[in-house]
C-alpha positions as CSV (number, residue, x, y, z in Angstrom):
1,M,18.5,-7.8,-15.1
2,N,17.5,-5.0,-12.7
3,P,14.4,-4.8,-10.4
4,N,11.4,-3.2,-12.0
5,I,8.5,-1.2,-10.6
6,C,5.4,-1.3,-12.7
7,R,1.7,-1.6,-12.6
8,L,0.2,-4.8,-11.1
9,E,-1.6,-7.0,-13.5
10,R,-4.6,-9.4,-13.2
11,S,-2.2,-12.3,-13.7
12,D,-0.4,-11.3,-10.5
13,L,-3.4,-11.7,-8.2
14,L,-2.8,-15.3,-7.3
15,T,0.5,-14.4,-5.9
16,L,-1.2,-12.1,-3.4
17,I,-3.4,-14.9,-2.2
18,S,-0.4,-16.9,-1.3
19,W,1.1,-14.0,0.7
20,A,-2.0,-13.7,2.9
21,E,-1.4,-16.8,4.8
22,D,-3.3,-16.1,7.8
23,E,-6.0,-13.6,9.0
24,K,-3.6,-11.4,11.0
25,T,-1.3,-10.9,8.0
26,L,-4.3,-10.1,5.8
27,I,-5.6,-7.5,8.2
28,Q,-2.2,-5.9,8.7
29,W,-2.0,-5.6,5.0
30,C,-5.4,-4.4,4.2
31,G,-7.5,-3.7,7.3
32,P,-11.0,-4.6,6.8
33,V,-11.0,-4.5,2.8
34,F,-10.8,-8.2,2.4
35,D,-12.2,-11.3,4.2
36,F,-10.1,-14.2,5.3
37,P,-9.4,-16.5,3.5
38,L,-8.6,-14.1,0.5
39,T,-10.0,-15.3,-2.7
40,L,-9.6,-14.6,-6.4
41,Q,-13.2,-13.3,-6.5
42,Q,-12.4,-10.7,-3.9
43,L,-9.3,-9.6,-5.6
44,D,-11.1,-9.4,-9.0
45,V,-13.6,-6.9,-7.6
46,Y,-10.8,-4.9,-6.0
47,F,-8.6,-5.0,-9.1
48,S,-11.4,-4.0,-11.5
49,E,-11.3,-0.5,-10.1
50,T,-7.8,-0.1,-11.5
51,E,-9.1,-0.7,-15.0
52,K,-11.6,2.2,-15.3
53,D,-10.8,5.2,-17.4
54,L,-10.2,7.4,-14.3
55,P,-9.4,4.9,-11.6
56,A,-9.7,5.7,-7.8
57,R,-6.8,3.3,-7.3
58,Y,-3.6,2.4,-8.9
59,V,-1.6,-0.6,-7.9
60,Y,2.1,-1.1,-8.4
61,K,4.3,-4.1,-8.1
62,Y,8.1,-4.6,-7.4
63,E,9.6,-7.3,-9.5
64,T,13.0,-8.8,-8.9
65,G,15.8,-8.9,-11.5
66,D,14.5,-12.5,-12.3
67,G,10.9,-11.3,-12.7
68,K,9.5,-12.5,-9.3
69,M,6.9,-10.2,-7.7
70,A,8.3,-9.2,-4.4
71,G,5.9,-6.5,-3.2
72,V,2.9,-4.3,-3.9
73,C,1.8,-0.7,-3.1
74,E,-1.4,1.0,-3.8
75,L,-2.1,4.7,-4.4
76,G,-5.9,4.7,-3.6
77,N,-8.7,6.9,-2.5
78,I,-7.9,9.3,-5.3
79,D,-9.9,12.4,-4.9
80,R,-9.2,14.5,-8.0
81,R,-11.4,17.4,-6.9
82,N,-9.4,17.8,-3.6
83,E,-6.1,16.6,-5.2
84,A,-5.6,13.9,-2.5
85,G,-4.9,10.3,-2.3
86,S,-3.7,7.5,0.1
87,V,-0.9,5.1,0.2
88,C,-2.3,1.8,1.2
89,R,-2.0,-1.9,1.0
90,V,1.8,-1.9,1.0
91,F,2.7,-5.6,1.1
92,V,6.1,-7.3,0.7
93,D,6.5,-11.0,0.4
94,K,8.1,-12.2,3.6
95,E,11.0,-13.6,1.7
96,F,12.0,-10.1,0.6
97,R,11.2,-8.0,3.8
98,G,14.0,-5.8,5.3
99,K,15.6,-5.1,1.9
100,G,14.1,-1.6,1.2
101,I,11.5,-2.8,-1.4
102,A,8.6,-1.0,0.4
103,K,10.6,2.3,0.5
104,E,11.2,2.0,-3.3
105,L,7.5,1.1,-3.9
106,V,6.2,4.0,-1.9
107,S,8.7,6.4,-3.4
108,E,7.6,5.4,-6.9
109,V,3.9,5.8,-5.9
110,L,4.7,9.3,-4.5
111,K,6.3,10.2,-7.8
112,F,3.3,9.2,-9.7
113,G,0.9,10.8,-7.3
114,F,2.6,14.1,-7.0
115,G,4.3,14.3,-10.4
116,T,1.7,12.6,-12.8
117,L,-1.7,12.9,-11.0
118,L,-0.6,16.4,-9.6
119,L,-2.0,15.6,-6.1
120,N,-1.4,18.0,-3.3
121,R,-1.7,15.6,-0.4
122,I,-0.9,11.8,0.1
123,D,-1.8,10.2,3.4
124,L,-1.5,6.8,4.9
125,N,-2.5,4.6,8.0
126,V,-0.2,2.3,9.6
127,Y,-0.5,0.3,12.8
128,T,1.5,1.6,15.7
129,F,3.2,-1.8,16.2
130,N,4.5,-1.8,12.7
131,A,7.8,-0.1,13.4
132,G,9.6,-1.1,10.2
133,A,6.8,0.5,8.2
134,I,6.8,3.7,10.3
135,K,10.6,4.0,9.9
136,C,10.2,3.7,6.2
137,Y,7.5,6.3,5.9
138,E,9.3,8.8,8.2
139,E,12.5,8.4,6.2
140,L,10.6,9.2,3.0
141,G,9.3,12.4,4.6
142,F,5.8,11.6,5.9
143,V,4.6,13.6,8.9
144,K,2.6,12.1,11.7
145,E,-0.7,13.7,12.2
146,G,-2.2,11.6,15.0
147,V,-3.3,8.2,16.1
148,K,-6.7,6.6,15.7
149,R,-7.0,4.7,19.0
150,K,-8.4,1.1,19.0
151,S,-9.3,1.5,15.3
152,T,-9.2,-2.1,14.3
153,K,-10.3,-5.3,16.3
154,F,-8.4,-8.5,15.7
155,G,-9.6,-11.3,18.1
156,N,-9.6,-10.0,21.5
157,E,-7.1,-7.1,20.7
158,Y,-7.7,-3.6,19.5
159,W,-5.0,-2.0,17.3
160,D,-4.2,1.7,17.2
161,C,-3.3,3.3,13.8
162,C,-1.1,6.3,13.1
163,I,-2.1,8.7,10.5
164,Y,0.7,10.1,8.3
165,S,0.6,12.5,5.4
166,M,2.9,14.3,2.9
167,L,2.1,17.5,1.0
168,K,3.5,18.2,-2.4
169,E,5.8,20.9,-1.2
170,E,7.2,18.3,1.3
171,W,7.9,15.8,-1.3
172,K,11.6,15.1,-1.9
């Protein structure tokens, strides 16, 4: 059986809780969107947005050939008036990292955003220390626009965040 990329389902939410094993991992995945420890109640509120008639977010999952969820990726902040959205909350189970799953997920989200939703711009934020993610986004054709300095505080540290974007005409 081949891997499959499809929409995240409510029944998948408990798996996400198990991936967010500590506060640092949770913040790296989603910034300030959720509080640690991650709970089903927080995810229910988050996921309910995907069930609206015109959602402002779509969440995809990567399933392995044996049906195990290995990663997720959101196309969020959908602004239909300005034809824009954001790739966000890209999260791969640590068991599957380094295998190209994030790249496949983001590629599918770009296809949906540019091809189906007819967006003109898709952007993303990534912490500057996340070299693997940055490499993935640059290989897909995202262009670095700048850095938000000290944009996130974790403990006594401040993390810088790179801003990347892709326009429809740059999409491969």
